[in-house]
N, C-alpha and C positions, 0 to 999 in steps of 0.2 A: 323382455316381459318375464318375469320370476315365475316358477313353476306353482306356485301357491295363488295366483292372481288369474281370474277369470276375467278374459277380455271381451267386450261388447263393441260393436259399432253403434252408435246412435244414428238412425237412419229416419228422414222424414217418411211417414206414411205414405205420402203422395206419390213420392219417388220411388218407393219400393214396389209399390203397385203398378207402376206405369215402368217399371225398368226391364230391360230385356234380361234373359239369363247372365248372371255375373258369377265367374268362376269363384269357389271360395278363397282361391290364393290371392283374390284381388278383393275382396269383401270389404276386408278394413282399410284398403287403400284409395278406394272409389271416393270421388267427389260429390257426395250425396247432397250436399248443402249448397252446392254452387249455382244451382237454380231454385234453391228455395230459401224461405227467410227464416232465420233464427228470431226468437222474441227480441226486441229491441233491448231490452234491458240483460241479455243473456250473459254476459260477463258477471253482472251482478248475483244472477243465479248462480253462476259456475261458482264464483267465489264465496257462496253459503255453504256449498259441498266441502269445500278443502281449501287450504290457504293457496295463494297463487306461489308458483315456484320459478326460478330461474330456467330459462331454454337456452338450448346451444345454437340456435336459430331465430330471425325475426319473425318467421314464417311459422313457427309453434307458440301458441300460448298454453302453458300448463299449470294444472292444479293438483296439489297432492304431493305423495312421494314416489320416486321411481319405484321402490319395491313395496308399495305398500296402497292404498286406495287413491287413484290417480283418474284425472279428466284429460286429454290432449284435445284442443282444437286446431286444426291446421288451416294455413290461409293460402288463397291463391290470389295475388295480386291484390291483397288486401280485403279480399270478400273470404268470409268464412266457407273452407271447401269440405272438411270432413271432420268428424269427432268420434272420440274413442272413450271407454272408459275401463279402467281395470279395478276388480274388486278383490281385495285381500281377504282369502276366505281363513286365514290363520286366526284372526280375531275380527268377527264382523261387526262392523260399525252400523249399528239400525238407523242412526241419524246420516249418514253418507247414502246407505241403501234408500232411505225414505226422500230424501231430496234429490236424489238420482232419478227416481221413479216420477218424483214431481216434476222435474224439470222435462222430463221426457213426454207426460202428457201436456205441459204447457206448450212445447215445441211441437206436438202432434207429432211424436216420433215412436219407433219401435225400437227396440235393443234386438242386436242380431249378435249372437254368440260367434266365435270364432269358427266353429264348425257348422254354422249356418241355422242352427236354431233361432227361430223368430220368438221374441219373448214380449208379450203385450204388458205396459208398465204397470203391473199390478204385482201386489205383494206375492199372493200366490204363486205365480209365473215366475217370478223373478227368484224366488226362494227354491222353487224344483230346479230352475235352470243352474244355480249355483251348486244345489246337491248332486246335482248329476253329473257335475262337469270333473274333470281330470285333476283339476287344482282342489277340488273338495276330497278326492281320494287322496289326493297326496298329504293334504293336511290332516285327515282324519288318520292315516298310517303311512308314515312315508316309508318304513322299512318294507310293508307288503306292496307299496306302490311301485317302488324301485326292483324288488324282485320280480312282480309280474311284468315288467317293462324290460328288464334285462335281457341281454343276447343269451341263449343257452349255450351256444358256442364260444362265448368270452372267456378269457382265461380267468 
């Protein structure tokens, strides 16, 4: 993942409500969708977000660019298992964002940012999540971001 991307797990609302505590380190790797159903035409909706891309494994379907806006859908034995979205904050794409939120609402899902922040699929909540991210800080002022994250003891 690139420093200018904000990564979200797309999590079924019902699964999150009934899940026992999931460590942040496992949030993006949890098979949230294994017991839930994605909309029947989910591939069409995801294809409207970004063009389909080639994957290095048959277990992963992906849309978008590696270093840009992207959706990843992982499968376990042919069943959708987990889904993530990466949002490139260098050049915000309102269409991608709107369609991502529309898909989350259709799937009755929430977005969970990598640091655990749960985002309702609304424009206001989504925008606030992007603006409060480290990726946004980097894209807004890369030099200040790097200076703020450099080790004082470094050469």
